N, C-alpha and C positions, 0 to 999 in steps of 0.2 A: 634465416631461418634456420634455428639450433631446437634437433627434435631430440637431444641428450634426454630430456624430462620427458614422460610419458604420462604420468597422470596429477591431475590438477584438481584441487579441492575446495569448497568456499560455503560461506553460509550465506544462506538469502535472508535475509529478515523480512521481518514484518513490518505493517506501518498501522499509525494511526493518523487519521485527520484531524488533528485538535480544533480546527476554524476550516469550515466550507464554506466559502459562499458562492455559486453560481450566478453569477451576473446577467446571462442570458445567450443567446443562439449566435452560432457562426454561420457564413454561408457555406460552410463545409460538412454545417451539420451538426458539426460540434458544438458542445455548450464553452463560453468563457469562464473561466475562475479565479479566484485567489482563494489559498489554502495556506495554512499555515500547518507541516506536517512531518512526524518525526517518525524516524526509526523503532522499531521493536525488535533489538536485538536478541531478547535472552526467547522470544518467542521467533523460528526459524526452518527455515527448509534447508537439505544439504544438498547440494551438486556436485558431483565429482564426473569428471570429464577424462579420460582415457584416448590419447592418438592413435589412431590408428591407420595410416597412412598406407595400408594396403587394399583398406575399404573403399568400395565407390558411392556411399552415400555414408550421412549423418546417422544413427539410431538413437534411442530413447528407453529407456526402461523405468518402471514407478508401479514400488509395489501395491497405495493408495487402490482402490476401487473405485473405479471413474476418472480416474486420470486418462487421458487420451496422450498415447503414444507414438503416433502417428504426426505428420507433419503438420495440422493443424496446431501441434502444441505450441506454446509461446516460443521453448527452448530451442528451441529444432528452427522455426523461422529466423530467429534472434542468430543463430549459427549459421541459417543461409543469407542472410542481412551482412552479415562479418565476412563469410566467403565473396559476397559480392564486390568487399573494399580488396579482399585478401585472397585473390584466384587461389593463391598458390598453396592455403593452409590448407593441409590435410585433413581428409575426413576425422571424427570421432565417436565414441559413445559418451553420454553422459546418462548417467545414474541419479537420478531423485525419490530422496528422501522426503518425502511430505509429511510437515505437521502445522501450517498453517490449512485449517479449513476453507475449502471453495464455496465462492458464492459468500463472503464474508465483507469486502470492502476492506481488506487489511491486505491488499497489495501481493499475495504469493503468486500467481502467477507474474504478475510484471516482475515480481524479485528474481525469481528464476531466470527470466529471460535476460534481465542486467547483468547479472551475476554470470551467465553464460558469455556475456559478452565481455566480461572484467577478467574473466579466464581465457579465453581466447587472443584475449591483448596481452596477457600473461604471457602465453606462450609464444605468442607471434615476436614477441622483443620488439626487436630493433625494426621489423618488419608492420607493426601497429598502426593504424591509421591515428591520427593526431586526438585527443580530446574532442575539439567539435564534432571530429567527424564519429567518434563514438555516442555521443548523445544525439545525432542526428537517426542513428541506427536505432538507436535506442525508443525516441521517438518513433521511426517507422512502423514498430514492434506494437507500441502502447501507448497511453498517455501519461501513464504512472510511471511507465521505465524511466524517465532519466532522473527521476528523486534519486533512487535507489544507484545509480553510479555516485552520488556522493558521498553518501554513507553517515550522515551526518541530518540532522534536521534543514529544513528549506521549506521556501515560500514558493510556492507553485504560481505560475499565472499564466495564461493564455488557457487553452485545452489542457495544460498538466506538463506542456514540452516546455514551459521556458522557467527555469528554479533558479531561485537567490539562496546564497548561502548563509547563514546568520553569525553577528557579532557572536567572539567570546562569552560576552557577557550574557546574551539570549540564551546561548548553547546550554550556560550552566543554571540558567533560570528554569529551563525545559529539566534538563538531568535532573532536578533537583525534585523535581515530582516522582511521585508513584501512580502507576493507574493498577486498576484492575481493568482486565479485558475478559468480555463474557458474550456470547451466541447463541443462540438459540437452536435446536436442530434444523431448521429449514435458514433455507437462503435465500439471498434477493438476485434478480438479474438488475446488471448495472445498465444493459437497455432499458428494461422495463422502469426503472425508476427514473432515467432522464425521461424517457416517454410521460409517463407520467409528469413531471413537469410542462413538458412542453408541448401539452394539452390544455392546460390553466395558464399557461403564462399570459402577462408577465407574474404572478400570482402568489408564487412561491419563491421570486430573484430577489437578491438583495441587489441595489445599485452598486456600481463599482465604487463610483469616490465614496460611499457610506462605509464597503467594505473595506478599502483601503485607511479609511480614516479609521474603523475600529481597531485594523492590525496596525498601526501608525504609534496608537495610542500606547498599546503595550510594548512596541519596541523601542518608546522613549525611556523609559525605566521598567525594567522586564523583570528586575529581583521585588519592585515593591506592587506592581500590579499586575492584578490576577489575568490569568491566560484569557485571550478572547474565546472562550469555547461555543461556537454553536455549529449547526451543520444545517444549510437549505434544504436538503434533501430529507431531513426528518419527516416533515409534514406529510406529502406524498407518498413517502411511504409507509408512515403510520397509517394514513387511512385502507391499507388493505391487512397490513400486519398490526392488528391490534393489541397482540402479546409485548409489544416492545414498548409500546406509551403504559398500557397497565403496569409492566413492572417498574417502569420510571418513574410513574407517579408512589409507588408503595416504597422505594426505594429514597422517596425525596422525603418522605412524609415520615417513615420510621429510623431513617439512618441520616439523613438530612445529605444526602448525596444529591451531586449535581449530574445525573448519566447522560451519555451523548452518544449518539451512532457514528458508526465511522465509514466515511465514503458514502457510497449506498447500500450498505450492511449488507446481512443485518447481524453482522459484530457490533456491538457494542461498549462505552469506557466508562469509567470514572476515578477519578483524584480520590486516592484512599491516604489515609493517615494512622500514624501512632495509633490516634484515639478510635479509630476506624474497628465497629466489632465484628471484622473480615469472615470467622469464623461461622457469624450469623447472617452475614451477607450474602456468602456463600450458599447458606441454606437455604434462604430465601429466593436466590436463583434457581435453585435446583425444587425446590416446591414448586412453583410457579410455570418451570418451562421443561421438567424433566430432569430424570438422569445422565439425558443425553446431551446438553447443554454441555458447552466446552466452555471453559473457565481458565483461564492466566492471572497471575499475578505478578 
């Protein structure tokens, strides 16, 4: 393992779930899902890894308030999981510049962890594990982590650890879309959202066959068929967080937008076009959710 290069850096993109069908519970306590996911490179964290062979442990710094810099952080958990496979890998310091909001359903923590894995793989050179092992490491850290190893839109299955890359035509159809991402000041706990679904099971679940049929219909003609935009987690989250459906209703009525929640929320998105009165839409979001709302185009 060559240590000539000591500093490695990469962007850690956000993601949005264009389609999120939750199909039921699993024996391991997780939920099965079928999800069409796309990274959002324009909204990203930045992770810098500095190798420190003289150190006896990994460390992490982050200036965003509330981000834990101890062993509970997914970046350090990912580093420990990677080193379990490559014991000779030196310890490192990670500096995390956060831009992706927490509790948003945008995959910020998972993306940071996957980026740490990719940086360590780059630094390890010939000693790095094979791609399947990297995927296993990512899956250990979190259900969303493996998708960020791909760097392209994917279909997620299982609890999220099974990913399928899309065809060039499907990727092109998604890349042609432009989305407005917006998030209220509050976040939503993923565990709380799934717990709400489970308590009323199977009320909010989509049958797996139905989910696959909806996805397949789009995949047959992605350039001509509307994206299968829906999220099974909206209904249970909306029951508690009424600000979300209230704004969705106004956006539909006033601007004919089709807003959806990403993941377990609270971040939302809507496809926009050159005809969209974007300044008016943004003004409305701030009017409803206040100046602390996070908005990204």
